[in-house]
C-alpha positions, 0 to 999 in steps of 0.5 A: 500500500505504501508503495502505491502511495509513493509511486502515485505521489511521484507521478503527481510530482512529475506532472507538476514539473512538466506543467511548470516547464510548459508554463515557462515555455508558454510565457517565454513564447508569448513574450517573444511574440509580443516583443516582435509586435509591441512590448506590453508591460504585463508580458514584460513583468511576467517574464521577470518573474521567470 
């Protein structure tokens, strides 16, 4: 039983890491596309958080 809990916790942790990486890439992509058109302060501040 403990093994099942541990393995499911590992899977959840991995999913969170993947989601975080995806969000980082998404924000960077948005920043790059917006900086080509016009620099918006909201996206610039999002990028600084990274």
